[in-house]
C-alpha positions in Angstrom: -67.2 42.7 -51.3 -70.4 44.0 -52.2 -70.3 45.8 -56.2 -72.4 49.4 -55.9 -74.3 49.1 -59.2 -77.3 51.8 -59.8 -80.7 51.2 -61.0 -81.9 53.9 -63.0 -78.7 53.2 -66.0 -80.7 54.4 -69.5 -80.6 51.5 -72.5 -78.2 53.3 -74.2 -75.3 56.0 -73.5 -74.1 59.3 -74.5 -71.3 58.5 -76.1 -72.8 56.1 -78.0 -76.5 56.8 -79.4 -76.9 58.3 -82.6 -77.8 60.5 -83.7 -77.6 62.0 -81.1 -80.2 62.3 -78.6 -81.5 65.4 -77.0 -82.9 65.7 -74.1 -86.1 68.1 -74.6 -86.7 70.9 -72.3 -83.9 69.6 -70.1 -80.6 70.5 -72.1 -79.7 70.7 -68.3 -80.8 67.0 -68.2 -77.5 64.4 -68.5 -78.6 60.4 -68.9 -81.2 59.8 -66.9 -82.7 62.7 -70.1 -82.5 59.0 -71.9 -84.6 55.8 -72.7 -84.9 54.2 -69.3 -86.9 50.3 -69.8 -88.4 49.4 -67.4 -88.4 44.9 -66.0 -91.0 42.1 -66.9 -88.9 40.2 -64.8 -89.5 42.3 -61.6 -93.1 42.9 -62.9 -93.6 39.8 -61.8 -91.2 39.5 -59.1 -93.4 41.9 -57.4 -96.8 40.2 -57.9 -95.9 37.3 -56.2 -93.9 39.4 -53.6 -97.7 41.0 -53.0 -100.0 38.1 -53.5 -101.5 38.8 -57.5 -101.7 36.9 -60.6 -99.7 39.2 -63.1 -101.7 41.2 -66.1 -99.1 41.5 -68.1 -97.1 38.6 -70.3 -94.4 40.9 -71.8 -95.5 42.4 -74.8 -98.6 43.8 -73.0 -95.5 44.9 -70.0 -93.2 46.2 -73.3 -96.7 48.3 -74.4 -97.2 50.2 -70.7 -93.2 50.6 -70.7 -93.6 52.5 -73.3 -96.0 54.4 -72.7 -94.8 55.4 -69.5 -92.0 56.5 -71.0 -93.6 58.6 -73.5 -96.1 59.8 -70.9 -92.7 60.3 -68.2 -91.4 62.6 -71.5 -94.3 64.6 -72.5 -95.1 66.1 -68.4 -91.4 67.2 -68.2 -91.5 69.3 -71.7 -94.9 70.3 -70.0 -96.8 69.0 -72.2 -99.4 65.8 -69.8 -100.3 67.3 -67.1 -99.0 64.9 -63.4 -102.0 63.0 -63.3 -101.8 61.7 -66.9 -99.4 58.7 -65.9 -101.4 57.3 -63.1 -102.5 55.2 -65.8 -99.6 54.0 -67.2 -97.7 53.3 -63.9 -100.9 51.1 -62.8 -101.1 48.9 -64.8 -97.0 49.0 -63.9 -97.5 48.7 -60.9 -95.3 51.0 -59.9 -98.1 53.6 -58.9 -98.5 54.1 -54.7 -97.7 55.4 -51.4 -93.8 56.0 -50.8 -91.5 53.2 -49.0 -88.9 55.5 -46.3 -86.0 53.6 -46.0 -86.3 52.8 -41.6 -82.2 51.5 -41.5 -80.9 54.6 -39.2 -78.0 56.0 -40.6 -74.2 54.1 -40.1 -71.2 56.8 -37.9 -69.3 58.7 -40.4 -66.8 58.5 -37.7 -64.9 61.2 -39.6 -65.9 64.3 -41.6 -64.9 64.3 -45.5 -64.8 67.5 -47.1 -66.7 68.5 -50.2 -63.0 69.0 -52.2 -62.2 65.8 -50.9 -65.2 64.4 -52.3 -64.7 66.5 -55.9 -61.5 65.1 -55.9 -62.2 61.1 -55.6 -65.1 61.7 -58.3 -63.0 63.5 -61.0 -60.7 60.7 -60.6 -62.9 58.0 -61.3 -64.9 60.0 -63.5 -62.3 63.3 -64.9 -65.6 64.6 -67.7 -67.0 65.7 -63.6 -65.7 69.4 -64.5 -67.8 69.3 -68.0 -70.8 67.5 -66.4 -71.5 68.2 -62.4 -72.3 72.1 -62.9 -75.4 70.5 -65.6 -76.2 68.1 -64.0 -76.2 69.6 -60.3 -77.0 72.8 -61.2 -79.1 73.6 -64.2 -79.5 77.3 -66.1 -77.1 78.4 -63.3 -74.3 76.3 -64.6 -74.0 78.9 -67.7 -73.1 81.2 -65.2 -69.5 83.0 -63.5 -70.0 80.6 -60.3 -67.8 81.6 -56.9 -65.2 77.7 -57.0 -66.7 76.3 -54.4 -69.9 76.3 -56.3 -68.4 74.0 -58.5 -66.7 72.3 -56.2 -70.2 71.2 -53.7 -71.5 70.0 -57.7 -68.7 67.8 -58.1 -69.0 66.3 -55.0 -72.3 65.6 -55.3 -71.5 64.2 -58.0 -69.6 61.3 -56.9 -73.0 59.6 -55.7 -75.3 59.5 -58.8 -74.0 56.4 -60.8 -72.1 58.2 -63.7 -69.2 55.7 -63.6 -69.2 53.0 -66.6 -71.3 50.5 -65.8 -72.9 52.8 -64.0 -71.3 52.1 -61.0 -71.3 55.5 -58.3 -67.7 57.3 -58.4 -67.8 57.2 -54.6 -67.9 53.0 -54.7 -65.2 52.5 -58.1 -62.5 55.3 -55.8 -62.7 53.1 -52.7 -62.2 49.8 -54.3 -59.4 51.2 -56.6 -55.4 51.3 -55.5 -54.2 53.6 -53.8 -57.5 53.3 -52.0 -58.7 55.5 -49.5 -57.8 55.0 -45.5 -59.9 52.9 -43.6 -61.3 55.9 -42.2 -61.9 57.6 -44.9 -63.3 54.8 -45.8 -66.1 54.2 -42.8 -66.1 58.4 -43.6 -67.0 57.9 -47.3 -69.8 55.0 -47.1 -72.0 56.9 -44.1 -72.3 59.9 -46.7 -73.5 57.6 -49.1 -76.2 56.2 -47.2 -77.5 59.7 -46.3 -80.3 60.8 -48.7 -79.6 64.6 -49.7 -82.5 66.5 -48.9 -83.9 70.2 -48.7 -83.8 71.4 -45.6 -85.0 75.1 -43.3 -82.3 75.8 -42.1 -84.4 76.6 -38.5 -81.9 78.4 -37.0 -78.0 78.4 -36.7 -77.4 74.5 -36.3 -81.6 73.4 -36.5 -82.5 72.5 -40.1 -86.0 70.6 -40.6 -86.4 68.7 -44.3 -88.7 71.0 -46.7 -89.4 67.0 -48.5 -90.9 63.4 -47.2 -87.6 62.3 -45.3 -87.7 58.8 -42.9 -87.0 60.4 -39.4 -84.4 57.7 -39.0 -82.3 60.6 -41.7 -83.7 62.6 -40.0 -80.5 64.8 -37.6 -81.7 64.9 -33.6 -79.4 68.0 -32.9 -77.2 70.8 -33.5 -75.8 70.5 -37.2 -72.3 71.8 -37.6 -71.5 74.0 -41.1 -74.7 75.4 -42.0 -74.5 78.3 -44.1 -75.9 81.3 -44.4 -79.0 80.9 -46.1 -83.0 79.6 -45.1 -82.2 76.7 -47.2 -79.9 74.1 -48.0 -79.4 70.7 -50.4 -76.9 68.8 -48.5 -76.3 65.3 -47.4 -77.2 65.2 -43.3 -74.4 63.1 -42.2 -74.5 61.6 -38.3 -70.4 61.1 -36.8 -71.1 59.1 -33.8 -71.2 62.1 -31.4 -73.1 65.0 -34.3 -74.2 66.0 -36.8 -72.7 67.9 -40.2 -73.6 68.2 -44.0 -72.3 66.8 -47.0 -72.2 68.3 -50.2 -73.9 71.8 -48.6 -76.0 73.8 -51.7 -77.2 77.0 -50.2 -80.1 78.6 -51.0 -81.5 82.2 -51.3 -84.9 81.5 -51.7 -86.4 78.1 -50.3 -88.6 77.1 -53.4 -92.0 74.6 -52.7 -92.4 71.7 -51.3 -95.4 69.8 -54.2 -93.3 70.4 -56.9 -90.6 69.3 -56.4 -92.0 66.3 -54.3 -94.1 65.2 -57.3 -91.0 65.7 -59.5 -88.7 63.3 -57.7 -92.0 60.5 -57.3 -92.2 60.8 -61.5 -88.7 59.7 -61.0 -89.9 57.8 -58.8 -91.8 55.8 -60.1 -89.3 55.7 -63.6 -87.2 53.9 -61.3 -89.3 51.7 -60.1 -90.1 49.9 -63.0 -86.6 48.4 -62.6 -87.4 48.0 -58.5 -90.8 47.9 -57.1 -89.0 48.0 -53.7 -87.3 50.2 -54.3 -88.0 53.4 -51.4 -87.6 57.1 -51.3 -84.7 57.3 -48.9 -82.9 55.2 -52.0 -84.1 57.6 -54.8 -82.8 60.4 -52.8 -79.4 58.4 -53.0 -78.7 57.5 -56.1 -81.3 60.4 -58.1 -79.6 63.1 -56.0 -79.1 65.4 -59.1 -82.6 65.4 -59.8 -83.1 67.5 -56.8 -80.2 69.1 -56.8 -81.3 70.2 -60.6 -84.2 70.7 -59.9 -84.4 73.0 -57.3 -81.8 75.4 -59.1 -83.7 75.2 -61.9 -86.7 76.5 -60.0 -83.9 79.3 -58.5 -82.8 80.7 -61.8 -86.6 81.1 -63.3 -87.4 83.1 -59.7 -83.7 84.6 -60.5 -82.7 85.7 -64.1 -84.3 88.4 -64.6 -83.8 89.9 -61.3 -80.3 91.8 -59.6 -79.7 89.2 -56.9 -77.6 86.7 -56.9 -77.5 83.0 -55.5 -74.3 82.5 -55.3 -72.2 85.8 -54.0 
């Protein structure tokens, strides 16, 4: 069975770093708040693929990689503009247009509830009750929230590569005993292959992606389980006969697409330093918490000084 392991694994982890690493102005970030170096070998392979002579030896690559990492932190801290990372990103050959995953989503067959995914995640990642609210909900994690919101957060944490050594909880769960049934394993794999997205809810059973997304990942028919809200973050899953929304977090307001897309593009370039063929949809699958948390941070800024609740 093919091993599933994430790409964006930090050089150190929160359990072993000393002194304690801080995430600057994003205190809710987890491992993605830690330094993650790029790969010179992948740079060389990419040069060979595109037919250009490498311009950077290992030392020069490391120097540009450090500059990228420093600029990335400065942008997240609000100390630098997005445009300032272009120079180092171009030197490392991670700047450029989005690459979309043209593969269709496999059918799930049956349905898997968010509660099931949350339990599955907790079995492989016992600390999920502590880390999921921070990683998914950001500043909302310290608020009194309905239990179902925290269940959704735990379900969403089934997919980032959080189980050491960088394995998503779902991939570990389907290989360890007692294994889920064959039908459940099929459904779990299908959910993992669906890219999480911020969807505009355009009708009782219809959605449109609010950010860039491959047409092969976009529902072409009615979607079951949509909340009564203008927008929702979740994974649109095809059963083979109908669409449904997994790990669905409704939003009472729709965040603007431009800053969310830019934040995710920044993360895409960061992870591309290790795999330059990385598609937009694979980035969304592996770093889904960045999408959820960034949207929740925007929502917090809009609602924190009002009486309106995000989730009643």
